[in-house]
N, C-alpha and C positions, 0 to 999 in steps of 0.2 A: 793649381787645378782649375778647369773649367768651371764655371757656376753650375749648379744642378738645376736641369729645366723642370717647369712644372708640367707634369704628364697627365693625360687623362685621354678617355677613349670616347669620341663622339661620332655617334651613328655608326660604329664599327672601325673608325679610323682612329689610330692612336696618333696623338697631338704632342708635340713638344714644343712648349712656350718658353721663351727667354726674354727676362726683364720685362714682363709684363706686371702690372700691379695686382698683388694677392687679393687686394680689397676691390678691384673692380669686379662688378657684379657679372654673373653668368650671362644674363641678359644683354648687357651692355657689349660684352665679347661677341656674343652671337651676331648683333646688330651691326658691330663694326667689322665683322668678318664675312659680311654679306650673306649670313644665314638669317635671313630676315622673315621666315615663316612664323618664328616665335615672336608675337607681337608685344607692344607695350601699351598697357591701358593706363594704370594708375600709378606704378612704381611702388606701391604701398603693400602688395600681397592681398589686395581686397577683391580684384576683379577676375583673376586667373587666367588673362589673356597670354600672359608669359609662361603658363604651366609647361614643364618638360618632365619627362620620366627618367628618375634616376634608379640605378640598382642599389637597393639597400638591403636591409634584414627584416622580416617579419618577428612576431613575438618568440616564434621557436629557434630564431638564429639561421633561418633558410633564406636564401635570396629572393627578393622580391622587387618587382618596379614599383616605385612610390612616386606619385604625382607631386611635385613641389614647383614653387614659385620661383622662377629663375632671377626675378628682379631683386630677390632678398639672400641670394647666395653668393658669396665673394669666390672668386676663382681659386683662392687658396683651399677651400673647403671641399673642391670637387677634384682634387689632385688624386690619383689613383682610382678614380670612379669609372664607371660607365653611364654615359648619359645619351638618351634618344630624344630627338626633337621630331617635329612633325615632318621635316623633310626626309627622314629615315625610315618612314613607315612602310614603304613599298615591299611587299611580301613576295618575292619571285617564286615561281613556280605554281602558283595558286591556278587552277584551270577556270575559275569562273571571272577573275579580276586580278589585276596588278594592286588594288587597292586594298589596305588592312581592312578585315571585317568591321571595324567601328566606322572606319571611312565611308564603306560602301552601305552601312545602315544610315548613316547621315544623309547621304546622297538619295538613297531611297525614300526616306521619310521627308525630305525637304527640310532638313533641320538646319540649313544656313541660308541666311539672307545677304546682308552686308558682308558676312564673312570674317569680320574682323575678329571677333571671338571665338571663331570655329577651330582653330588651331589648339586652342587652350581646352575645349571642350573634348576634342578629339585625343589629346594627350591625358586627360583625367579619364576617359573612358578605356583608353589604352592601357592604363596601370590597373584598372579594375578588372579588364578583360582576363589578365593573367593571373587573378586572385580567384576569376569565377563568381564575382559579385557585382556585376554591372546593373546599378539601380540608381534612385534619385540621389543617394547620399554620394555617388561617386562623383557627381558635378556640383555637389553644395558650395563649392568655392569659385564657381565659374558663373559670371553674370552675362546674361543676354539681354538686349535692349530693343531689338527688332523683330527677332524671328518669334520670339516667345517659347516657352518650355514645352509646350505639348508636342510639337514634332521631335524636339530632342529626347524626350521622355520615351516617344515611339521607338526612336532609334535605339535606346537602351533595352527596351523591352524586347526588340528584333535580336539584338545581340544575344540577350538571356535565352531566347527561344532557340535561336541558332546553335548555342552550345549545349542545351538540353537535349534537342533533337541528336546531335553529334554523340552525346555521351562523354565528351571530355571538354576540358577548358579551350585547348588549342587543336588545330588540325594538325594531321601528321606532316613532318617536315617544316613547321613552322620555325624560322631561323631565332625568332625572339624567345619562344620556349626552350630552345636549343642553348641559347646564350645563357637563360636562367640556371639551366642545370650545370653549366660550366663557370658560373660566376665566382670570384673570389668572396669569401664570407668576411675577411678582415681588411683593414685600412693600413698601409705602410706608414711608418714615420716620415716626417718631412722636415727638412731645413731648407726653407726656399727663400733667395735673397735677390732682391730687385735692386736698382741703383738705390733707391731711398727707402725701401720697405723691407721688413724681415717677416716670415710665416713660418711658424713652427707647429707641428702636429706631433707632439709626444705620445708614446706608447704605453708609459708606465707613470703611474702617480708621482714615483719619487723623482723622476726627471723632471715632471710639471713642476714640482715645488722648487727644484734646483734652479729652473728657469725663472720661475718667478722671483726667486732671491738675486739672481744675477741682473733680471730686468724688472725692476718693482713699477716701471712705467707702462708695462705691457697691457694690451687689452684683451681680456679673455674672451673667446669666441665659442659659445656653446651650439645653440640652433641658429643662432644670428637672427631671429625673425623681428626682434626688436633692433638689435644693432644694424640689421641690413637696411632699415630706412635711413640712417645716416649715410649708409654706402651708395644706397639707390640715389639719393638727393644730393649727395656731395657735402654734406653738412659740415664734416670734421674730417681730418686725416688720421691715418692709423700708421704709424711708423713700425709698429712691432705688434703683431697678432700672435696669440697662443691658442690653437684649436683645443677643445677638450673630448672630441667625440671618438677619438680613438683609445682612450684609457680604460681598460677593462673595470677598473674599481669603480668607476663613475657609470658603468653601463650595466651593472648588475641589479636584478631585483631578487630580494630574498625574504621568503614568507614562513613565520613559525606561529604557533598557535596563540601567542600574545601580541605579535606585531608584524608589521611589513616595512622592509627597508628598501628604499627606491634611490638608485643611483642618480645623482645630479644630472648627468647627461643622457638619462634615458628618454627617448622621444615620447611625447604625450600619446601619439597613437598606438604606440606599444603598451603604455600603463593602461590606456583605454581598452585594450583587448585582453591582456594579460591580468588585470585586477578587476575585471568587470563584475559587479555584484558584491564585492567586498566593504565598499564605503559609498551608499547612495548619494551623500552629497558630492563627492568626487566625480561620480558617473555623471550625474546631472550637469555640473559645471563643465566637464571635458565635452559633452554634447554641444554646449554653446560656445566653447572655446574656438574662435575664427573658424577655419574650414579644414578640411583633410590636408591640402597642401603645407598649411602651416602648422597642423599637428604632427605632421611627418617630419618636420625639422625641429620645433619647439621644444624644450625641456623643462622639467619641473624645476630644476636648479636655476636655470636661466630666468624663469618667470618670478623666482623668489629673488634672486641676484641683482635684477635691475631695480628693485625696490619701488616699483612704480605704486603710487596710491591707488590706481584703478587696474592692478593685476587681477586677473580673474581668480587665481588658484591660492593666493595668500589668505583670503578669508576662510576657505575651506580648511585649510591646514591649521589655522587659528582655532576653528571650532572643533577640530579633531585632536587638539593638543599635540601636534606634530612637534618633534625635536630635529635639530639639524646637526650633522657631524661635520665639523671644520677642521682642517689640516693644513700644516704648513711645515717647515723643517724643524720648527721648535716643539712639534708634538700635535696631538689631535685634542679636542674638546668637544662637547655636545652643550648645545645650548637650546632653550625652547625658542620656537619661533615667535612667541610672544615678546620675547627680549631681544629680537634680532633687528628690528628696524628701528632707528633711533631719529630719523626725521626725514624729510622730504629727499627721496632718492639716496639716503644715507643707511648704513647698516654698521653692525659692530665688527664687521670683517678688518682684520689688520692687515698691513702690506705683506705680501707673500703668503696669504691664507686663502683657501678655495673651499667652497661648499663641495663635501663629497657624496654625502647621502642624505636623505629625508627619512627619519622613522615614524611611522603612524600606528599609535596603539590599537589593538583589536579588542580589547577589554573594556567591559563596563568600569565606571567608577565605583570604587569599593562600596558595598551596601545598595548598590542599584540592581534591579532586576530586568529592566528594558530600556532599549535605547531608541529614540526617535531622532533621525537626523536629515537635512536636506539642504539644498541651497538654490539661490536664486540670482538671475542676471537679468537686469532692465537695461536695454540699449535702444537704440533708434532702429535697428533691425533685430531680428529674432536671432540671427547668427552673423557671423563674420563682422562683429562691430564691438567697440570698445564700450565698457560699462558707463551707464550714468550712476548706477549703483548696483553693486554686488552684494549678497548677503548668503551666510552659511550659519545655521542652527544646529546645535546637539542638545538633546535634553535626555538626561538619564532619570527614570522613575523608580520609586521604592515600591513596595508590595501594595501600598494604599494608593498608589497613583499620584504621589506628592512628588514634587521636583527635588532631586537628590543631588543634581549636578547640572550646571547650565552654561552654555558657550553661545554667545550671540555675537558673531563677527561680521565686519562690514568692509567694504571698500568703496572708494569714491566719496567718502565724507570727512576727510582728515587728509593731512599731509603723509600719513602711512596708513597701511591695512590695520585695523584697531577692533578691539573688542569693547563691547558695552559692559563693562566690569562691574559698575554700579548696579545696573540692572540685574546682571546675573546674580549677585549677591541678593538683591531684593528678591528674586523668585524662589531662592531655596526655602524649602519647607512649605511651599505653597501648593494647592491643588493644581492640577495640569487641567485647567478648564478655560472656557471662554471668558469668564469673568475675570480671571486671573490676567489673561491676555488683555482685555480691555483696559485693565488697571495699570498694565505695564506700558501701553501705548504711549500716553502723555510723557511718561518718564524717559522713554527711548526718544521723543522728539526734542527733549532738552539735553541729552547728552553729548550731541555732537554740533559743531558750528561749521558745516560746509559752505563752500564757494558757490557762488553763482557764475556759471560760464554758458558757451554755446549749447551745451548739450542739456542743461536744466539748471533752473533756479535752486537757491538755497532752500527756499521754502517746501519746494518740490521734494528734493532729496530729504528733508526732515520727514515729510510724509510717507516717503517710501521706506525710511528706516523702520517706521512703526506699523505701516500697512503690510509689509513683507512678513513681520512676524505673524501679525493675524493670519495671513495667507498660509503660512506654515502651519498654523495651528489647525485651521479648517481643514486643509487637505490632508494632514496626517491623522486627523480625527475623523474622517469621514470613511 
């Protein structure tokens, strides 16, 4: 049998690729195939110059254009997908212009100067256009260093006004809106092989577990926003990749009166929308978690599984007493996330085992009557940056406003995400007051022995550990 080609649709044209590397990034493929409208800025998913729109699903399972960084997406992950790049935006049949409305608005407001970042801005605005949510957040992951954001914001405002005046998101006959209504809502299974690499995309958990038993050396690919850095910069080879994004068991979100269970491969943007308001600490950290292009790909399971000591979400999950469901062909088990990390980039996962879901309880600690919870991230930039220190706190109070349950979790201060257990225990039974917090601060400064690096000194991190807890008290008590 001839080898199965890697097939996807690019700007309305179906492509069949043979013997290409499945770990080659989409950006590199676009550049090498003379589709150079999509630019490369950083190659790290930070600048947004390489943004493209990919047909995905919203929180309700409906087709949706999603802005994503093509520098972090391997070709294997776009098999069966529909991709739109800046070259494909001409809207035929519009009386006023052949430009797409977001392009026309950028021209009218002078939103482009050197033009290098412009295609990325256009594609972010394009994806937001078909949501009817063209605003500042649409371009939060796009950097401009010469024009400035004022004319770009004016372009976004002009698009919003045009949509409001029309009374609909898209004009009649808009082929992109038509494509949305006809788009497939599920991804097909994939078994693709090049000369030196294999790429699997199973569509059932059982098949995934069988593949992991057959190929214990395989690399798992969830959103790939961390792994994509290695691909973008050719840091390592990937002989065998297994994608997790088409497995229903890893894509579900189930909510009961007592807990929420989130599939390990659910994109963060969906969590951000579907679970908004349930967990203030999670809402806050997701707001600062990279940018929309990254959140559209990144997953909760991936952020846990990489076991990075500066991962944004593990401190939140530690503060909320989350548990993980793990599965292998030998069966399933549940473990507390506090027991999951064993060392720098090390976990208790056994060969052939995968994170299936994350459970977050919604109930107070027994005997408590009120909960206070929030999270904080300190970085060089407000958004789209890694943490110097991340912190998440949960305090449950009894009827006398005494601390009945405490969780103080941090990232960036040890080899793993970690709780200040000794201080948590010291807080129990004490009044929730500024005096208690002030007494806890010197204890917090002695709990961890962080490192000094380019982002911050050990002394600075120690001060942050204590001061963020005080900030939490002041903000939640005001």
